[in-house]
C-alpha positions in Angstrom: 108.1 94.2 118.4 111.6 96.1 118.5 112.9 93.8 115.7 110.1 95.1 113.6 110.8 98.8 114.8 113.9 98.8 111.7 112.9 98.6 108.1 116.4 98.7 106.0 116.4 98.7 101.9 115.2 96.0 100.5 112.8 94.7 103.4 109.1 95.3 102.6 107.7 98.4 103.7 104.1 100.0 104.9 103.4 103.8 104.3 101.7 103.5 107.9 104.9 102.9 109.1 107.8 104.9 107.3 106.4 108.5 107.1 106.0 110.1 103.9 109.7 111.0 103.4 110.9 107.5 104.1 107.6 106.0 101.6 109.5 108.6 98.7 113.3 106.7 99.2 111.5 103.4 98.5 109.9 104.9 95.5 113.0 105.7 94.2 114.2 102.7 94.4 111.5 100.4 92.9 112.4 103.2 89.8 115.5 102.1 90.1 117.0 105.4 91.1 120.2 106.2 92.5 119.4 105.9 96.7 122.3 106.7 99.1 122.3 103.6 102.0 119.0 103.9 104.5 116.9 102.6 107.0 113.6 104.1 108.6 113.2 103.5 112.2 109.9 102.5 112.6 106.5 105.0 113.8 106.2 102.0 116.3 109.1 102.8 117.7 107.7 106.3 118.0 104.9 105.2 119.9 106.3 102.6 122.0 109.3 102.7 122.8 111.2 103.5 126.2 115.1 104.5 126.5 116.1 100.9 126.9 114.3 99.2 123.7 115.6 101.7 121.5 119.3 101.0 122.4 120.2 97.9 120.2 117.7 99.1 117.6 120.0 101.9 116.8 122.7 100.2 117.9 121.6 97.3 114.6 120.9 100.9 111.9 124.5 102.4 113.7 125.5 98.9 112.2 123.9 98.6 109.3 125.3 102.1 108.1 128.8 101.6 108.2 129.7 102.5 112.2 130.7 106.1 112.1 132.5 105.7 108.9 130.0 108.1 107.1 128.2 110.9 108.4 124.4 110.1 108.2 121.8 112.8 107.7 118.3 111.7 110.5 115.4 112.8 108.6 111.9 112.9 110.4 109.0 111.3 108.1 106.4 112.3 109.1 103.3 109.9 108.9 100.5 111.7 106.3 103.3 114.3 105.5 103.9 115.1 101.4 100.4 114.4 101.2 98.8 116.2 97.9 96.6 118.8 99.9 100.1 119.9 102.2 103.5 118.9 101.8 104.9 119.8 105.4 108.2 120.9 103.5 110.3 121.8 106.0 107.8 122.0 109.3 109.9 119.5 110.6 113.6 118.1 111.9 116.3 116.7 110.1 119.8 116.2 111.8 123.1 116.2 109.6 126.6 115.3 110.2 125.7 112.7 112.7 129.2 110.8 113.4 128.6 109.0 116.4 126.0 106.4 118.0 125.0 108.6 121.6 124.8 111.8 118.6 122.2 109.1 116.8 120.0 108.7 119.5 120.1 112.3 119.7 119.2 113.2 116.8 116.4 110.5 116.8 115.1 112.1 120.0 114.9 115.9 118.0 113.0 114.2 114.7 110.9 113.0 117.4 110.1 116.2 119.3 109.8 118.1 116.2 106.4 116.5 115.2 105.1 118.3 118.7 106.7 121.7 117.4 106.3 124.9 117.8 106.6 125.4 114.1 105.1 122.1 112.8 101.6 123.5 114.9 101.0 126.4 113.2 101.7 125.1 109.9 99.2 122.6 110.9 97.4 125.4 112.3 97.5 127.1 109.1 96.7 123.7 106.9 93.6 123.2 108.4 95.4 119.9 109.8 94.8 117.9 112.8 97.8 116.4 114.0 100.0 114.0 112.3 99.9 109.9 113.4 103.0 110.0 113.9 106.9 110.0 113.7 109.2 107.9 111.2 113.0 108.5 111.3 115.3 108.3 108.1 118.4 107.4 109.1 120.6 107.9 105.8 124.2 108.5 104.7 125.2 111.8 103.9 125.7 113.8 100.4 127.7 116.3 100.2 126.3 118.1 97.1 127.2 121.2 94.8 123.4 122.1 94.7 120.4 120.8 96.4 116.5 121.9 96.5 113.1 120.6 96.9 110.8 119.6 93.4 106.8 120.2 93.8 104.8 118.4 91.6 102.3 120.7 91.8 103.1 125.0 91.6 101.9 125.4 95.3 102.0 129.2 95.0 99.6 129.0 91.7 98.3 126.1 92.2 98.1 124.8 88.9 98.5 121.0 88.7 100.0 121.0 84.8 103.4 123.2 86.3 105.8 122.2 88.8 107.8 124.5 91.0 111.9 123.8 91.8 114.2 125.9 94.1 117.5 125.4 94.8 120.4 126.4 96.1 124.2 126.1 96.3 125.5 123.3 98.7 123.3 121.7 101.6 119.7 122.0 101.0 118.9 122.6 104.6 119.4 126.0 104.1 116.3 125.9 101.0 113.7 124.0 103.6 114.5 126.3 106.8 114.2 129.6 105.1 117.9 130.5 105.2 119.0 131.0 102.3 117.4 132.6 98.9 116.6 130.0 96.9 116.9 130.1 92.9 112.8 129.3 91.1 112.1 127.7 88.7 108.4 127.1 87.2 108.7 124.4 84.6 105.7 122.9 82.6 104.9 119.1 82.6 107.3 118.6 79.5 110.1 119.9 81.5 110.1 123.3 79.4 110.7 126.6 81.5 108.0 128.4 82.1 109.2 131.5 84.3 112.1 131.5 87.0 
């Protein structure tokens, strides 16, 4: 049912329907951490929607998030991404600064299409992964950070589980995950001690 295609903050969420990125946001909320307001368009919508059935769902999302009062980030949240073996970081699309209802619909399509995009296919082939099970989409208020980054809880360069790898850039993180900007990179121990940069 279309009414089940949208999950808002504070509502029960099933990781198998909302994808890795959205599941992480819900975990942050459970920990009491601040998270910009968001809704999740579930993978059910990706599987079952047609243009007509999606309209009221996106209208509701647009309304929940303030009807354009703040710019939105529309973020892919693939089922099976952010896993223990492979993160899929930067492989799917995010559309930033969405400020109209029409642009929201286009951004959702862009995220859905990225599941089968060339970049994602190459990554899956190199990782020996099969197709991901579906695509949910996080629709979230934008933040304008001084700096942003990615933290790996297992160092992907060494495979060491006792090391964290943090990469950061000034401004939005999009330049980091797309590879357009050079990052400051830090290797940390589990206690937060700096091991290298």
